[in-house]
C-alpha positions in Angstrom: 33.5 147.1 111.9 32.3 143.5 111.8 31.8 141.7 115.1 31.5 138.0 115.8 32.1 135.7 118.7 35.0 134.2 116.8 36.8 137.5 116.1 40.2 138.1 117.7 41.9 141.5 117.8 45.7 141.8 117.1 47.5 144.9 118.4 50.8 145.7 116.6 52.8 147.1 119.5 56.4 148.4 119.0 58.3 147.3 122.0 61.2 149.6 121.4 63.8 146.9 122.1 65.4 145.6 118.9 63.8 145.1 115.6 60.2 144.0 115.0 56.7 144.3 116.4 54.7 142.1 118.7 51.0 141.3 118.1 48.8 140.4 121.0 45.4 138.9 120.4 42.4 139.4 122.6 38.8 140.6 122.4 37.8 144.2 121.5 36.8 145.4 125.0 40.1 144.1 126.4 42.1 145.9 123.7 40.3 149.2 124.5 40.8 148.7 128.3 44.5 147.9 128.0 45.1 150.8 125.6 43.4 153.2 128.1 45.4 151.9 131.0 48.8 152.1 129.2 49.6 148.4 128.9 50.9 148.8 125.4 54.1 150.7 124.9 53.6 152.0 121.4 50.5 150.7 119.7 50.6 151.1 115.9 47.6 149.3 114.5 44.7 147.0 115.5 43.5 144.3 113.2 40.3 142.2 113.6 40.8 138.6 112.5 38.1 135.9 112.0 39.5 132.6 110.7 36.1 130.9 110.9 34.4 133.4 108.6 37.7 133.9 106.6 38.3 137.7 106.9 40.8 140.2 108.4 40.3 143.9 108.7 42.3 146.9 110.0 40.1 148.4 112.7 42.5 151.0 113.9 40.2 153.9 113.0 37.3 152.4 114.8 39.4 151.7 117.9 40.8 155.3 117.9 37.3 156.8 117.6 36.1 154.6 120.5 39.1 155.6 122.6 38.3 159.3 122.0 34.6 158.8 122.7 35.2 157.1 126.0 37.6 159.8 127.1 35.2 162.5 126.0 32.4 160.8 128.0 34.7 160.8 131.1 35.5 164.5 130.5 39.2 163.7 130.3 42.0 164.0 127.8 43.2 161.1 125.8 46.1 159.6 127.8 49.6 160.6 126.6 50.6 157.0 125.8 47.9 156.6 123.2 47.6 160.2 121.9 49.8 159.4 118.8 47.7 156.3 118.0 44.4 158.2 118.3 45.6 161.2 116.3 47.0 159.1 113.6 44.0 156.8 113.1 41.0 158.9 113.9 41.5 161.2 110.9 42.0 158.4 108.3 38.6 157.5 107.1 38.5 155.0 104.2 35.2 154.8 102.3 35.5 151.0 101.5 38.4 149.3 103.0 39.3 146.0 101.3 38.9 142.9 103.3 41.7 140.3 103.1 40.4 136.8 102.4 42.1 134.2 104.5 43.0 130.9 102.7 
């Protein structure tokens, strides 16, 4: 996962009311904290986006692994509200994920 001061993280969160998704942008540490505290209703994916450098990348696997790591360090189970997200994304390892070029 690439990091930069200009990278924003978008969380696709299914709000459960009507059609569609909402994406909230913030920094990586905030994304992890709000996921751990249950502030997203049904997170589906996390995408890193850097318009200055011109790239976008799905980082759901990295975020899921970090969530699991932090819970393990605290000797606690992954909270129920993110279990589905973690289980879905921590097992999907892609050797070389294509990067979307922003135009």
